TORKOL-4160 file (C-alpha; in steps of 0.2 Angstrom, whole numbers, padded with zeros to 4 digits, m for minus):
351
<pt num="1" X="m0394" Y="m0931" Z="m0125"/>
<pt num="2" X="m0400" Y="m0949" Z="m0125"/>
<pt num="3" X="m0394" Y="m0964" Z="m0136"/>
<pt num="4" X="m0410" Y="m0979" Z="m0139"/>
<pt num="5" X="m0421" Y="m0978" Z="m0122"/>
<pt num="6" X="m0439" Y="m0976" Z="m0122"/>
<pt num="7" X="m0439" Y="m0960" Z="m0111"/>
<pt num="8" X="m0426" Y="m0949" Z="m0104"/>
<pt num="9" X="m0422" Y="m0941" Z="m0086"/>
<pt num="10" X="m0435" Y="m0927" Z="m0081"/>
<pt num="11" X="m0434" Y="m0912" Z="m0091"/>
<pt num="12" X="m0440" Y="m0899" Z="m0076"/>
<pt num="13" X="m0430" Y="m0903" Z="m0060"/>
<pt num="14" X="m0437" Y="m0896" Z="m0042"/>
<pt num="15" X="m0424" Y="m0887" Z="m0033"/>
<pt num="16" X="m0429" Y="m0882" Z="m0014"/>
<pt num="17" X="m0419" Y="m0870" Z="m0003"/>
<pt num="18" X="m0413" Y="m0883" Z="0008"/>
<pt num="19" X="m0406" Y="m0893" Z="m0007"/>
<pt num="20" X="m0400" Y="m0877" Z="m0014"/>
<pt num="21" X="m0391" Y="m0872" Z="0000"/>
<pt num="22" X="m0384" Y="m0890" Z="0003"/>
<pt num="23" X="m0377" Y="m0892" Z="m0015"/>
<pt num="24" X="m0369" Y="m0873" Z="m0014"/>
<pt num="25" X="m0361" Y="m0878" Z="0003"/>
<pt num="26" X="m0354" Y="m0895" Z="m0005"/>
<pt num="27" X="m0348" Y="m0888" Z="m0019"/>
<pt num="28" X="m0339" Y="m0873" Z="m0011"/>
<pt num="29" X="m0334" Y="m0883" Z="0000"/>
<pt num="30" X="m0323" Y="m0895" Z="m0012"/>
<pt num="31" X="m0318" Y="m0878" Z="m0023"/>
<pt num="32" X="m0309" Y="m0870" Z="m0007"/>
<pt num="33" X="m0302" Y="m0888" Z="m0001"/>
<pt num="34" X="m0294" Y="m0890" Z="m0016"/>
<pt num="35" X="m0288" Y="m0872" Z="m0020"/>
<pt num="36" X="m0280" Y="m0875" Z="m0001"/>
<pt num="37" X="m0272" Y="m0890" Z="m0008"/>
<pt num="38" X="m0263" Y="m0880" Z="m0022"/>
<pt num="39" X="m0259" Y="m0870" Z="m0009"/>
<pt num="40" X="m0250" Y="m0883" Z="0000"/>
<pt num="41" X="m0243" Y="m0891" Z="m0014"/>
<pt num="42" X="m0235" Y="m0874" Z="m0020"/>
<pt num="43" X="m0226" Y="m0873" Z="m0002"/>
<pt num="44" X="m0220" Y="m0890" Z="m0004"/>
<pt num="45" X="m0230" Y="m0897" Z="0012"/>
<pt num="46" X="m0242" Y="m0908" Z="m0001"/>
<pt num="47" X="m0228" Y="m0918" Z="m0013"/>
<pt num="48" X="m0231" Y="m0930" Z="m0026"/>
<pt num="49" X="m0245" Y="m0936" Z="m0036"/>
<pt num="50" X="m0260" Y="m0922" Z="m0033"/>
<pt num="51" X="m0274" Y="m0921" Z="m0045"/>
<pt num="52" X="m0287" Y="m0906" Z="m0043"/>
<pt num="53" X="m0306" Y="m0906" Z="m0045"/>
<pt num="54" X="m0309" Y="m0887" Z="m0048"/>
<pt num="55" X="m0321" Y="m0883" Z="m0060"/>
<pt num="56" X="m0330" Y="m0902" Z="m0060"/>
<pt num="57" X="m0340" Y="m0900" Z="m0043"/>
<pt num="58" X="m0357" Y="m0900" Z="m0051"/>
<pt num="59" X="m0351" Y="m0920" Z="m0056"/>
<pt num="60" X="m0348" Y="m0925" Z="m0038"/>
<pt num="61" X="m0361" Y="m0917" Z="m0029"/>
<pt num="62" X="m0374" Y="m0920" Z="m0042"/>
<pt num="63" X="m0370" Y="m0938" Z="m0042"/>
<pt num="64" X="m0370" Y="m0938" Z="m0023"/>
<pt num="65" X="m0388" Y="m0930" Z="m0023"/>
<pt num="66" X="m0394" Y="m0944" Z="m0035"/>
<pt num="67" X="m0389" Y="m0961" Z="m0026"/>
<pt num="68" X="m0392" Y="m0968" Z="m0010"/>
<pt num="69" X="m0378" Y="m0966" Z="0004"/>
<pt num="70" X="m0378" Y="m0986" Z="0003"/>
<pt num="71" X="m0374" Y="m0986" Z="m0015"/>
<pt num="72" X="m0357" Y="m0989" Z="m0021"/>
<pt num="73" X="m0344" Y="m0977" Z="m0030"/>
<pt num="74" X="m0329" Y="m0980" Z="m0038"/>
<pt num="75" X="m0316" Y="m0966" Z="m0046"/>
<pt num="76" X="m0299" Y="m0964" Z="m0052"/>
<pt num="77" X="m0286" Y="m0953" Z="m0045"/>
<pt num="78" X="m0294" Y="m0936" Z="m0046"/>
<pt num="79" X="m0304" Y="m0942" Z="m0030"/>
<pt num="80" X="m0303" Y="m0929" Z="m0018"/>
<pt num="81" X="m0322" Y="m0923" Z="m0020"/>
<pt num="82" X="m0330" Y="m0941" Z="m0020"/>
<pt num="83" X="m0320" Y="m0942" Z="m0004"/>
<pt num="84" X="m0328" Y="m0928" Z="0005"/>
<pt num="85" X="m0347" Y="m0931" Z="m0003"/>
<pt num="86" X="m0345" Y="m0950" Z="0005"/>
<pt num="87" X="m0343" Y="m0943" Z="0022"/>
<pt num="88" X="m0325" Y="m0939" Z="0025"/>
<pt num="89" X="m0320" Y="m0924" Z="0033"/>
<pt num="90" X="m0309" Y="m0909" Z="0024"/>
<pt num="91" X="m0299" Y="m0910" Z="0041"/>
<pt num="92" X="m0297" Y="m0930" Z="0037"/>
<pt num="93" X="m0294" Y="m0927" Z="0017"/>
<pt num="94" X="m0281" Y="m0914" Z="0020"/>
<pt num="95" X="m0271" Y="m0922" Z="0033"/>
<pt num="96" X="m0270" Y="m0938" Z="0022"/>
<pt num="97" X="m0264" Y="m0927" Z="0009"/>
<pt num="98" X="m0249" Y="m0919" Z="0019"/>
<pt num="99" X="m0246" Y="m0939" Z="0024"/>
<pt num="100" X="m0251" Y="m0936" Z="0043"/>
<pt num="101" X="m0256" Y="m0949" Z="0057"/>
<pt num="102" X="m0275" Y="m0940" Z="0056"/>
<pt num="103" X="m0278" Y="m0943" Z="0038"/>
<pt num="104" X="m0290" Y="m0952" Z="0031"/>
<pt num="105" X="m0279" Y="m0968" Z="0026"/>
<pt num="106" X="m0266" Y="m0964" Z="0042"/>
<pt num="107" X="m0255" Y="m0956" Z="0030"/>
<pt num="108" X="m0251" Y="m0971" Z="0019"/>
<pt num="109" X="m0263" Y="m0967" Z="0004"/>
<pt num="110" X="m0261" Y="m0949" Z="0001"/>
<pt num="111" X="m0270" Y="m0940" Z="m0015"/>
<pt num="112" X="m0275" Y="m0956" Z="m0025"/>
<pt num="113" X="m0280" Y="m0969" Z="m0012"/>
<pt num="114" X="m0293" Y="m0962" Z="0001"/>
<pt num="115" X="m0307" Y="m0973" Z="0006"/>
<pt num="116" X="m0324" Y="m0972" Z="0015"/>
<pt num="117" X="m0338" Y="m0983" Z="0018"/>
<pt num="118" X="m0346" Y="m0990" Z="0000"/>
<pt num="119" X="m0331" Y="m0978" Z="m0007"/>
<pt num="120" X="m0319" Y="m0990" Z="m0015"/>
<pt num="121" X="m0306" Y="m0975" Z="m0019"/>
<pt num="122" X="m0296" Y="m0966" Z="m0029"/>
<pt num="123" X="m0287" Y="m0977" Z="m0041"/>
<pt num="124" X="m0270" Y="m0973" Z="m0047"/>
<pt num="125" X="m0270" Y="m0987" Z="m0063"/>
<pt num="126" X="m0280" Y="m0978" Z="m0078"/>
<pt num="127" X="m0296" Y="m0986" Z="m0080"/>
<pt num="128" X="m0294" Y="m1001" Z="m0067"/>
<pt num="129" X="m0307" Y="m0994" Z="m0057"/>
<pt num="130" X="m0320" Y="m0998" Z="m0070"/>
<pt num="131" X="m0318" Y="m1017" Z="m0068"/>
<pt num="132" X="m0318" Y="m1017" Z="m0050"/>
<pt num="133" X="m0333" Y="m1005" Z="m0051"/>
<pt num="134" X="m0342" Y="m1018" Z="m0062"/>
<pt num="135" X="m0337" Y="m1031" Z="m0049"/>
<pt num="136" X="m0346" Y="m1020" Z="m0034"/>
<pt num="137" X="m0360" Y="m1020" Z="m0045"/>
<pt num="138" X="m0360" Y="m1038" Z="m0046"/>
<pt num="139" X="m0358" Y="m1041" Z="m0027"/>
<pt num="140" X="m0375" Y="m1030" Z="m0026"/>
<pt num="141" X="m0383" Y="m1042" Z="m0038"/>
<pt num="142" X="m0378" Y="m1056" Z="m0030"/>
<pt num="143" X="m0384" Y="m1051" Z="m0012"/>
<pt num="144" X="m0398" Y="m1045" Z="m0018"/>
<pt num="145" X="m0398" Y="m1029" Z="m0008"/>
<pt num="146" X="m0405" Y="m1016" Z="m0022"/>
<pt num="147" X="m0389" Y="m1006" Z="m0022"/>
<pt num="148" X="m0380" Y="m1001" Z="m0036"/>
<pt num="149" X="m0362" Y="m0995" Z="m0041"/>
<pt num="150" X="m0356" Y="m0979" Z="m0049"/>
<pt num="151" X="m0339" Y="m0982" Z="m0059"/>
<pt num="152" X="m0331" Y="m0966" Z="m0066"/>
<pt num="153" X="m0319" Y="m0963" Z="m0076"/>
<pt num="154" X="m0311" Y="m0950" Z="m0088"/>
<pt num="155" X="m0310" Y="m0946" Z="m0109"/>
<pt num="156" X="m0292" Y="m0952" Z="m0106"/>
<pt num="157" X="m0296" Y="m0969" Z="m0099"/>
<pt num="158" X="m0311" Y="m0970" Z="m0112"/>
<pt num="159" X="m0300" Y="m0979" Z="m0126"/>
<pt num="160" X="m0294" Y="m0991" Z="m0113"/>
<pt num="161" X="m0299" Y="m1012" Z="m0118"/>
<pt num="162" X="m0303" Y="m1015" Z="m0100"/>
<pt num="163" X="m0317" Y="m1003" Z="m0102"/>
<pt num="164" X="m0325" Y="m1012" Z="m0116"/>
<pt num="165" X="m0322" Y="m1029" Z="m0108"/>
<pt num="166" X="m0333" Y="m1022" Z="m0092"/>
<pt num="167" X="m0346" Y="m1016" Z="m0102"/>
<pt num="168" X="m0347" Y="m1035" Z="m0112"/>
<pt num="169" X="m0349" Y="m1044" Z="m0095"/>
<pt num="170" X="m0360" Y="m1030" Z="m0087"/>
<pt num="171" X="m0371" Y="m1031" Z="m0101"/>
<pt num="172" X="m0372" Y="m1049" Z="m0102"/>
<pt num="173" X="m0376" Y="m1051" Z="m0083"/>
<pt num="174" X="m0387" Y="m1035" Z="m0082"/>
<pt num="175" X="m0376" Y="m1029" Z="m0069"/>
<pt num="176" X="m0384" Y="m1013" Z="m0057"/>
<pt num="177" X="m0367" Y="m1002" Z="m0064"/>
<pt num="178" X="m0369" Y="m0984" Z="m0070"/>
<pt num="179" X="m0354" Y="m0981" Z="m0080"/>
<pt num="180" X="m0349" Y="m0961" Z="m0079"/>
<pt num="181" X="m0337" Y="m0952" Z="m0091"/>
<pt num="182" X="m0331" Y="m0938" Z="m0083"/>
<pt num="183" X="m0327" Y="m0928" Z="m0098"/>
<pt num="184" X="m0316" Y="m0913" Z="m0095"/>
<pt num="185" X="m0310" Y="m0912" Z="m0114"/>
<pt num="186" X="m0292" Y="m0918" Z="m0111"/>
<pt num="187" X="m0283" Y="m0933" Z="m0106"/>
<pt num="188" X="m0268" Y="m0926" Z="m0098"/>
<pt num="189" X="m0262" Y="m0915" Z="m0111"/>
<pt num="190" X="m0271" Y="m0922" Z="m0125"/>
<pt num="191" X="m0288" Y="m0914" Z="m0130"/>
<pt num="192" X="m0301" Y="m0926" Z="m0134"/>
<pt num="193" X="m0301" Y="m0922" Z="m0153"/>
<pt num="194" X="m0282" Y="m0930" Z="m0153"/>
<pt num="195" X="m0287" Y="m0946" Z="m0144"/>
<pt num="196" X="m0302" Y="m0954" Z="m0148"/>
<pt num="197" X="m0309" Y="m0956" Z="m0166"/>
<pt num="198" X="m0327" Y="m0953" Z="m0159"/>
<pt num="199" X="m0329" Y="m0941" Z="m0144"/>
<pt num="200" X="m0348" Y="m0947" Z="m0143"/>
<pt num="201" X="m0344" Y="m0956" Z="m0127"/>
<pt num="202" X="m0360" Y="m0960" Z="m0122"/>
<pt num="203" X="m0363" Y="m0968" Z="m0138"/>
<pt num="204" X="m0346" Y="m0980" Z="m0134"/>
<pt num="205" X="m0356" Y="m0991" Z="m0125"/>
<pt num="206" X="m0362" Y="m0998" Z="m0141"/>
<pt num="207" X="m0376" Y="m1011" Z="m0132"/>
<pt num="208" X="m0378" Y="m1001" Z="m0116"/>
<pt num="209" X="m0389" Y="m0986" Z="m0118"/>
<pt num="210" X="m0381" Y="m0968" Z="m0116"/>
<pt num="211" X="m0383" Y="m0952" Z="m0108"/>
<pt num="212" X="m0375" Y="m0935" Z="m0111"/>
<pt num="213" X="m0376" Y="m0923" Z="m0098"/>
<pt num="214" X="m0370" Y="m0905" Z="m0094"/>
<pt num="215" X="m0359" Y="m0908" Z="m0081"/>
<pt num="216" X="m0357" Y="m0889" Z="m0076"/>
<pt num="217" X="m0376" Y="m0891" Z="m0069"/>
<pt num="218" X="m0379" Y="m0898" Z="m0054"/>
<pt num="219" X="m0397" Y="m0901" Z="m0056"/>
<pt num="220" X="m0394" Y="m0911" Z="m0074"/>
<pt num="221" X="m0382" Y="m0922" Z="m0064"/>
<pt num="222" X="m0394" Y="m0925" Z="m0051"/>
<pt num="223" X="m0408" Y="m0930" Z="m0063"/>
<pt num="224" X="m0397" Y="m0940" Z="m0075"/>
<pt num="225" X="m0391" Y="m0949" Z="m0061"/>
<pt num="226" X="m0408" Y="m0954" Z="m0051"/>
<pt num="227" X="m0413" Y="m0960" Z="m0070"/>
<pt num="228" X="m0397" Y="m0971" Z="m0071"/>
<pt num="229" X="m0399" Y="m0977" Z="m0054"/>
<pt num="230" X="m0419" Y="m0983" Z="m0057"/>
<pt num="231" X="m0412" Y="m0990" Z="m0073"/>
<pt num="232" X="m0402" Y="m1001" Z="m0065"/>
<pt num="233" X="m0411" Y="m1004" Z="m0049"/>
<pt num="234" X="m0427" Y="m1010" Z="m0059"/>
<pt num="235" X="m0416" Y="m1024" Z="m0068"/>
<pt num="236" X="m0412" Y="m1016" Z="m0085"/>
<pt num="237" X="m0394" Y="m1018" Z="m0081"/>
<pt num="238" X="m0380" Y="m1006" Z="m0085"/>
<pt num="239" X="m0381" Y="m0988" Z="m0093"/>
<pt num="240" X="m0368" Y="m0974" Z="m0097"/>
<pt num="241" X="m0367" Y="m0956" Z="m0093"/>
<pt num="242" X="m0356" Y="m0945" Z="m0102"/>
<pt num="243" X="m0354" Y="m0930" Z="m0090"/>
<pt num="244" X="m0347" Y="m0914" Z="m0101"/>
<pt num="245" X="m0335" Y="m0906" Z="m0088"/>
<pt num="246" X="m0319" Y="m0895" Z="m0086"/>
<pt num="247" X="m0306" Y="m0893" Z="m0076"/>
<pt num="248" X="m0296" Y="m0878" Z="m0070"/>
<pt num="249" X="m0280" Y="m0883" Z="m0066"/>
<pt num="250" X="m0269" Y="m0895" Z="m0076"/>
<pt num="251" X="m0270" Y="m0911" Z="m0076"/>
<pt num="252" X="m0261" Y="m0914" Z="m0060"/>
<pt num="253" X="m0250" Y="m0902" Z="m0051"/>
<pt num="254" X="m0234" Y="m0905" Z="m0060"/>
<pt num="255" X="m0245" Y="m0898" Z="m0077"/>
<pt num="256" X="m0247" Y="m0879" Z="m0078"/>
<pt num="257" X="m0262" Y="m0883" Z="m0089"/>
<pt num="258" X="m0259" Y="m0871" Z="m0102"/>
<pt num="259" X="m0247" Y="m0878" Z="m0115"/>
<pt num="260" X="m0261" Y="m0886" Z="m0123"/>
<pt num="261" X="m0276" Y="m0873" Z="m0121"/>
<pt num="262" X="m0275" Y="m0856" Z="m0120"/>
<pt num="263" X="m0277" Y="m0846" Z="m0102"/>
<pt num="264" X="m0293" Y="m0838" Z="m0112"/>
<pt num="265" X="m0299" Y="m0853" Z="m0114"/>
<pt num="266" X="m0299" Y="m0857" Z="m0096"/>
<pt num="267" X="m0307" Y="m0839" Z="m0093"/>
<pt num="268" X="m0321" Y="m0839" Z="m0104"/>
<pt num="269" X="m0328" Y="m0856" Z="m0095"/>
<pt num="270" X="m0324" Y="m0848" Z="m0078"/>
<pt num="271" X="m0334" Y="m0833" Z="m0083"/>
<pt num="272" X="m0347" Y="m0842" Z="m0093"/>
<pt num="273" X="m0351" Y="m0858" Z="m0087"/>
<pt num="274" X="m0344" Y="m0860" Z="m0068"/>
<pt num="275" X="m0355" Y="m0873" Z="m0059"/>
<pt num="276" X="m0355" Y="m0864" Z="m0042"/>
<pt num="277" X="m0358" Y="m0847" Z="m0049"/>
<pt num="278" X="m0371" Y="m0857" Z="m0061"/>
<pt num="279" X="m0381" Y="m0862" Z="m0043"/>
<pt num="280" X="m0378" Y="m0845" Z="m0034"/>
<pt num="281" X="m0387" Y="m0835" Z="m0049"/>
<pt num="282" X="m0400" Y="m0848" Z="m0052"/>
<pt num="283" X="m0404" Y="m0846" Z="m0032"/>
<pt num="284" X="m0403" Y="m0828" Z="m0031"/>
<pt num="285" X="m0412" Y="m0824" Z="m0046"/>
<pt num="286" X="m0428" Y="m0835" Z="m0039"/>
<pt num="287" X="m0427" Y="m0826" Z="m0023"/>
<pt num="288" X="m0420" Y="m0842" Z="m0015"/>
<pt num="289" X="m0407" Y="m0835" Z="m0003"/>
<pt num="290" X="m0398" Y="m0820" Z="m0001"/>
<pt num="291" X="m0381" Y="m0814" Z="m0006"/>
<pt num="292" X="m0378" Y="m0811" Z="0012"/>
<pt num="293" X="m0382" Y="m0828" Z="0016"/>
<pt num="294" X="m0371" Y="m0837" Z="0003"/>
<pt num="295" X="m0358" Y="m0823" Z="0010"/>
<pt num="296" X="m0361" Y="m0831" Z="0027"/>
<pt num="297" X="m0359" Y="m0849" Z="0020"/>
<pt num="298" X="m0343" Y="m0844" Z="0012"/>
<pt num="299" X="m0334" Y="m0838" Z="0028"/>
<pt num="300" X="m0340" Y="m0853" Z="0037"/>
<pt num="301" X="m0331" Y="m0865" Z="0024"/>
<pt num="302" X="m0315" Y="m0854" Z="0023"/>
<pt num="303" X="m0314" Y="m0856" Z="0041"/>
<pt num="304" X="m0316" Y="m0875" Z="0040"/>
<pt num="305" X="m0304" Y="m0877" Z="0028"/>
<pt num="306" X="m0291" Y="m0864" Z="0035"/>
<pt num="307" X="m0293" Y="m0876" Z="0053"/>
<pt num="308" X="m0293" Y="m0889" Z="0042"/>
<pt num="309" X="m0275" Y="m0885" Z="0034"/>
<pt num="310" X="m0269" Y="m0881" Z="0052"/>
<pt num="311" X="m0271" Y="m0895" Z="0056"/>
<pt num="312" X="m0265" Y="m0905" Z="0041"/>
<pt num="313" X="m0249" Y="m0895" Z="0045"/>
<pt num="314" X="m0247" Y="m0898" Z="0064"/>
<pt num="315" X="m0253" Y="m0917" Z="0064"/>
<pt num="316" X="m0238" Y="m0930" Z="0068"/>
<pt num="317" X="m0233" Y="m0941" Z="0053"/>
<pt num="318" X="m0234" Y="m0959" Z="0056"/>
<pt num="319" X="m0220" Y="m0965" Z="0066"/>
<pt num="320" X="m0209" Y="m0979" Z="0056"/>
<pt num="321" X="m0216" Y="m0993" Z="0066"/>
<pt num="322" X="m0233" Y="m0991" Z="0058"/>
<pt num="323" X="m0226" Y="m0995" Z="0042"/>
<pt num="324" X="m0230" Y="m1012" Z="0040"/>
<pt num="325" X="m0246" Y="m1013" Z="0049"/>
<pt num="326" X="m0261" Y="m1020" Z="0042"/>
<pt num="327" X="m0251" Y="m1029" Z="0028"/>
<pt num="328" X="m0261" Y="m1045" Z="0033"/>
<pt num="329" X="m0278" Y="m1046" Z="0040"/>
<pt num="330" X="m0281" Y="m1055" Z="0056"/>
<pt num="331" X="m0265" Y="m1063" Z="0056"/>
<pt num="332" X="m0251" Y="m1067" Z="0070"/>
<pt num="333" X="m0238" Y="m1051" Z="0069"/>
<pt num="334" X="m0224" Y="m1055" Z="0053"/>
<pt num="335" X="m0206" Y="m1049" Z="0053"/>
<pt num="336" X="m0205" Y="m1039" Z="0038"/>
<pt num="337" X="m0189" Y="m1037" Z="0029"/>
<pt num="338" X="m0184" Y="m1017" Z="0027"/>
<pt num="339" X="m0174" Y="m1009" Z="0014"/>
<pt num="340" X="m0159" Y="m1020" Z="0018"/>
<pt num="341" X="m0158" Y="m1038" Z="0026"/>
<pt num="342" X="m0153" Y="m1030" Z="0044"/>
<pt num="343" X="m0168" Y="m1018" Z="0045"/>
<pt num="344" X="m0182" Y="m1030" Z="0050"/>
<pt num="345" X="m0201" Y="m1022" Z="0054"/>
<pt num="346" X="m0216" Y="m1029" Z="0061"/>
<pt num="347" X="m0233" Y="m1033" Z="0054"/>
<pt num="348" X="m0247" Y="m1030" Z="0066"/>
<pt num="349" X="m0264" Y="m1037" Z="0057"/>
<pt num="350" X="m0280" Y="m1024" Z="0060"/>
<pt num="351" X="m0288" Y="m1036" Z="0073"/>
């Protein structure tokens, strides 16, 4: 679906064998990594907040395939997949989840606060990443570097006032920002129908053109993202995409995910509309890959994830001395008061 634009994304897409295998590997790695995180959480090795992405893999893989590595991405707290697509290894992600030194944020960020070049996290405050994304887009415009920013949020954050303030500024200043609503049908335990007077999230930008996209089809997401990115790069200002997707797990690990929806509903999406199965069937039916080949990739991914989990459970936790490191950038060491007046810690800057 398209909201006021002369033409939309391409209605046909070309998929090469190499691209297909690459998207399959990417989505399957995210799936395995999230299932491993679920396992480690249930063993109490991962603690605290943990929001899993399984079911939504086509969104991250498709967006990454539709933009450049030099473009910018910022998302909410369901961030493991984008951390991976932006170039961080499974090993560093799982070690961050377990709070170890070898984690991508040295064990200090955890599930919701992971970063990479041109990736601004994981943000724990609902909706807060959207105005930050517009700020990144403003920097792109100011520097005239031809780059864009993709700012992602969920259907739960879509009713936040700060989003509408951001839409207004982005439209006024024609910022190169792609606003992406990952609509997985439930904001925490509340269905979209109970939370939003209008569930046409792609129309909620009002004066910003919008696209509604099948978020379970990696090629649909890729083509829509390419179209949106071209729109922004050509100086036409922001654009909105609503990706219709689904999460298999609950909102977070503390939500069993079946009190507000039935097990049958989840099972139906898994059996009829799974993003990985859809790509797999498409490739097999077009003789682009053999079942044995895909099975071999699955084996390699399983080994990679198992090795990463082994590292994430054996790597040491950071020492207490590291707690106050990097509070300030480029400043002489300062003393930081600990949990009581007598506990003194040193803050050593990153320079």
